[in-house]
C-alpha positions as CSV (number, residue, x, y, z in Angstrom):
1,X,72.3,49.3,27.8
2,X,68.6,49.9,27.3
3,X,66.3,51.3,29.9
4,X,62.7,52.5,29.6
5,X,62.3,55.7,31.7
6,X,58.6,55.0,32.1
7,X,59.4,51.8,34.0
8,X,61.7,53.5,36.5
9,X,60.0,54.2,39.9
10,X,60.1,57.9,40.6
11,X,61.2,59.6,43.7
12,X,58.7,62.2,45.0
13,X,60.7,65.3,45.6
14,X,59.0,68.1,47.6
15,X,60.0,71.7,47.0
16,X,62.9,70.8,44.7
17,X,65.5,73.7,44.7
18,X,62.9,75.6,46.8
19,X,60.3,75.2,44.1
20,X,56.6,74.5,44.7
21,X,54.9,71.2,45.2
22,X,55.9,67.6,44.7
23,X,57.8,66.7,41.5
24,X,58.4,63.1,40.3
25,X,62.0,62.4,39.5
26,X,63.0,59.1,37.9
27,X,66.8,58.5,37.8
28,X,67.3,56.7,34.5
29,X,71.1,56.6,34.6
30,X,73.6,58.0,37.1
31,X,76.8,56.0,36.3
32,X,78.8,56.9,33.3
33,X,82.3,56.6,31.9
34,X,82.2,60.1,30.6
35,X,81.6,63.5,32.2
36,X,77.8,63.0,32.1
37,X,76.4,63.2,35.7
38,X,72.8,61.9,35.4
39,X,69.8,61.4,33.2
40,X,66.4,62.1,34.8
41,X,62.8,61.7,33.6
42,X,61.0,64.4,35.5
43,X,57.2,65.0,35.8
44,X,56.0,68.4,37.1
45,X,52.2,68.2,37.9
46,X,50.1,71.3,37.3
47,X,51.3,74.3,39.5
48,X,54.6,72.8,40.6
49,X,58.1,74.1,39.9
50,X,61.8,73.5,40.1
51,X,63.0,76.5,41.9
52,X,65.5,79.0,40.5
53,X,69.0,77.8,41.3
54,X,72.6,77.7,40.1
55,X,75.0,74.9,39.4
56,X,78.8,74.9,39.3
57,X,80.9,74.5,36.3
58,X,78.6,72.2,34.3
59,X,75.9,72.3,31.6
60,X,72.4,71.0,32.4
61,X,69.9,70.4,29.6
62,X,66.1,70.2,29.9
63,X,64.2,68.6,27.0
64,X,60.5,69.2,27.0
65,X,58.5,66.1,26.0
66,X,54.9,67.1,27.0
67,X,53.1,70.1,28.5
68,X,53.6,73.8,28.8
69,X,56.1,75.6,31.1
70,X,57.9,78.7,31.9
71,X,61.7,78.5,32.0
72,X,63.6,81.2,33.8
73,X,67.2,81.6,32.6
74,X,69.4,84.2,34.3
75,X,66.3,86.2,35.4
76,X,64.5,86.2,32.0
77,X,61.3,84.1,31.7
78,X,60.6,82.1,28.5
79,X,57.6,80.0,27.5
80,X,58.6,76.3,26.7
81,X,56.7,73.6,24.9
82,X,57.2,70.1,23.5
83,X,60.4,69.9,21.4
84,X,62.2,72.7,23.2
85,X,65.7,72.0,24.4
86,X,67.0,74.3,27.1
87,X,70.8,74.6,27.8
88,X,71.5,75.9,31.3
89,X,75.0,77.4,31.0
90,X,77.7,76.9,33.6
91,X,77.2,79.1,36.7
92,X,73.9,80.4,35.2
93,X,70.6,80.5,37.1
94,X,67.6,78.6,36.0
95,X,64.2,77.3,37.1
96,X,61.1,75.7,35.5
97,X,57.4,76.1,36.3
98,X,54.4,74.1,35.0
99,X,52.0,76.8,33.9
100,X,49.1,74.4,33.1
101,X,46.0,74.0,35.3
102,X,45.4,70.5,34.0
103,X,48.4,68.9,32.3
104,X,51.7,67.5,33.5
105,X,54.9,68.9,32.2
106,X,57.2,66.0,31.3
107,X,60.9,66.6,30.7
108,X,64.3,64.8,30.4
109,X,67.1,66.4,32.3
110,X,70.8,65.6,32.0
111,X,74.0,67.2,33.2
112,X,77.5,67.2,31.9
113,X,80.5,68.4,33.9
114,X,83.2,70.4,32.1
């Protein structure tokens, strides 16, 4: 199956995981035959964030496509930029903030259950 994530109509999610602002989340896929849970194309406008949160026994990956951000992993903040792949470990805390005043932060997010 082929799907273009730019063609998927996004949901506008306000204060995602108690973050700031409205984030655009496009669900590209959410039905799998494996332990994969979802694939989202997500756009964080300037000043918005995905709040710090924890998942259960799964791994969640963020792939930075465009923009500049700050990723918090287990209480430690890290700058992120295009090409960075972030693995959020099972039971670990994580959150992401767009640190730009002008540019969107564009990411792909997918989650795999153990």
